[in-house]
Structures are given as C-alpha cells and as structure tokens.
C-alpha positions in Angstrom: 119.5 126.4 -0.9 121.7 126.5 2.2 123.4 129.7 3.4 126.4 128.9 1.2 124.2 128.4 -1.9 124.4 124.6 -1.9 121.3 123.1 -3.5 118.8 121.6 -1.0 115.2 120.9 -0.7 113.1 123.7 -2.0 109.8 124.2 -0.2 107.3 127.0 -0.7 105.0 127.7 2.1 101.7 129.5 1.8 99.1 130.4 4.3 96.0 132.3 3.2 93.4 131.6 5.9 91.7 134.8 6.9 94.6 137.1 6.2 93.5 140.7 6.1 93.9 142.8 2.9 97.1 144.8 2.8 98.9 147.1 0.5 102.7 147.5 0.0 104.8 149.4 -2.6 107.5 147.6 -4.6 109.5 150.8 -4.7 108.9 153.8 -2.3 110.0 156.5 -4.8 110.0 157.4 -8.4 109.4 160.0 -11.1 106.2 161.2 -12.6 105.2 158.8 -15.5 107.0 155.8 -14.2 105.2 152.5 -13.4 105.2 151.3 -9.8 104.3 147.8 -8.6 101.9 147.5 -5.7 101.5 144.2 -3.8 98.4 143.4 -1.8 95.4 141.3 -1.6 91.9 141.6 -3.1 92.9 143.7 -6.2 90.4 141.9 -8.5 87.8 144.5 -7.5 90.1 147.6 -7.7 88.2 150.6 -9.1 90.8 153.3 -8.8 94.3 154.1 -7.5 95.4 157.5 -6.0 98.8 158.9 -5.1 98.1 161.4 -2.2 94.6 162.0 -3.7 95.7 162.3 -7.3 94.1 159.7 -9.6 96.5 157.3 -11.4 96.0 155.0 -14.3 96.5 151.4 -13.2 96.5 147.8 -14.4 95.4 144.8 -12.3 97.9 142.0 -13.1 96.5 139.6 -10.5 94.4 139.6 -7.3 97.7 140.3 -5.4 99.6 142.6 -7.8 98.9 145.7 -9.8 100.9 148.4 -11.5 100.1 152.2 -11.5 101.6 155.1 -13.3 102.9 157.8 -11.0 100.7 160.9 -11.7 101.7 164.5 -11.5 101.2 165.4 -7.9 102.5 165.2 -4.5 104.5 162.9 -2.3 102.1 161.0 -0.1 100.2 157.8 0.7 98.9 155.5 -2.1 95.3 154.4 -1.9 93.6 151.6 -3.8 89.8 151.7 -3.9 88.0 148.4 -4.1 84.5 147.1 -3.6 85.4 145.9 -0.1 86.7 149.3 0.8 89.9 151.3 0.4 93.4 150.1 1.2 96.1 152.7 2.0 99.8 152.2 2.2 101.4 152.6 5.6 104.5 154.2 4.0 104.7 157.3 1.9 105.5 157.2 -1.8 108.0 159.9 -2.7 107.7 161.6 -6.1 111.3 162.5 -7.2 111.4 166.0 -8.7 112.8 166.6 -12.1 114.0 169.7 -13.9 113.9 169.7 -17.7 114.7 173.3 -18.3 114.7 176.9 -17.0 114.3 180.2 -18.7 116.0 182.6 -19.2 119.5 181.1 -19.1 120.9 184.3 -17.5 119.7 187.3 -15.6 120.4 190.0 -13.0 119.4 190.0 -9.4 115.6 190.5 -9.3 115.0 188.8 -12.7 112.2 186.2 -12.9 113.3 182.7 -13.7 110.8 179.9 -14.6 111.7 176.2 -14.0 109.9 173.5 -15.9 109.9 169.8 -15.0 107.8 167.4 -13.0 107.1 166.6 -9.4 107.7 170.3 -8.5 104.3 171.0 -6.7 105.7 170.4 -3.2 108.8 172.6 -3.7 110.2 173.5 -0.3 113.3 175.4 -1.3 115.2 176.7 -4.3 118.9 177.7 -4.5 120.8 179.5 -7.3 124.5 178.9 -7.1 124.1 177.9 -3.5 122.1 181.1 -2.5 118.6 180.4 -1.1 115.7 182.0 -3.0 113.5 184.0 -0.5 110.2 183.2 -2.2 108.9 181.3 -5.2 105.6 180.6 -6.9 104.5 177.0 -7.8 102.0 177.4 -10.6 101.7 173.7 -11.4 103.4 170.4 -10.8 105.5 171.3 -13.8 106.3 174.9 -13.2 107.9 177.0 -10.5 108.9 180.7 -10.8 111.2 182.8 -8.6 113.3 186.0 -8.6 117.0 185.8 -8.6 118.0 186.6 -5.0 120.6 189.2 -3.9 124.0 187.6 -3.5 123.3 184.9 -6.0 126.2 183.7 -8.1 126.4 181.7 -11.4 125.6 178.1 -10.7 123.1 175.3 -10.8 119.5 175.8 -9.8 118.4 173.2 -7.2 114.8 172.5 -6.3 114.2 170.6 -3.0 110.9 168.7 -2.4 110.0 165.9 0.1 110.9 163.5 -2.7 114.5 164.8 -3.1 116.4 167.3 -5.1 116.3 168.3 -8.8 119.5 169.8 -10.0 119.6 171.8 -13.3 121.6 170.2 -16.0 123.2 173.6 -16.9 124.2 176.6 -14.8 122.2 179.8 -14.5 124.4 182.8 -15.2 124.0 185.8 -12.9 124.7 189.0 -14.8 125.6 192.4 -13.4 
C-alpha cells in the first residue's frame, strides 16, 4: 500500500544468501510462566533455551521462530543452544515481578513479613507505605522476607527489581 493506505503493488523481498544466525525477542519483558516468541535463524537444531542461565521449556515452530516459557529466575540475556553453537540475544529480557500475597496482613515495627510471588529473586528494594526497608532476605524466586522498618506507615508493599515494580494488591497495616 501507499503511505495513505491506497492499495498498490505488493512485493515481498527476501535475501538469505550467507546471512549469519541471529536471535531477537518478540517482547523484551514478561512474567514468569508466560510464553515469549524468539525470532532467529537455524532453530531446527535447537537443543535448549536459557533465560540468564536458567533452563526454559521451548517449542521450535520453524527454523526461524520458536517459543519459550519464561522460567523462574533473573532478568538477563536469552541463549538458544544449537548444534552450530549458541546464540545469545543482544538485549536483556526483563522478568516482571509479581506479588501474589504477603503474610501477616499487619504487624508492628520489627515484625517479619513474607512476600510470595514470582520474579522476586533480583529484588533491589522494598518499601512499606513508602518507607524503605533496610534489609531483606530473598529465599527463592517466589519468596522474600523483611522486617517492618522504623517509621513505616500503613500502605502498599512495593518490591523493585530490574524488571519493574510489584505492588501489593492490599495494604499492610502497621500496628502500634
């Protein structure tokens, strides 16, 4: 079509002579468990896919397209291992963090709170009602624990990772 959408001659060009293998992500971010499309060349011999070193299940759709399920793990580069050697994305895939719950629902300063979700392994910061938590412990990609900091007020719990922010669906109540 022309720039104004008027129908015209449609021509599809293709050039495949000696093009090197490459790898590109259809989407650069997503949540654990989602499927992501990967475009490239030479996928017919793909033996594994990794997100920042974490193995992922995958399905080769064609020699130039495959899908992979985002595994629990870290934001990072995606690697497809093939018989001709590995291909690695030149851009980072960002795992978007998710909060599914936290427990307990309320507590005093110094109380321990445990957050559950996905994509939490690279937690960089946590806030409670806008107050930054001084330290926290990441025990798995699905679990982070912290103590309620002095000066915290009732409000949402927010976990920040390289992939974004996960905001609690309910507020944590700070008790006296």
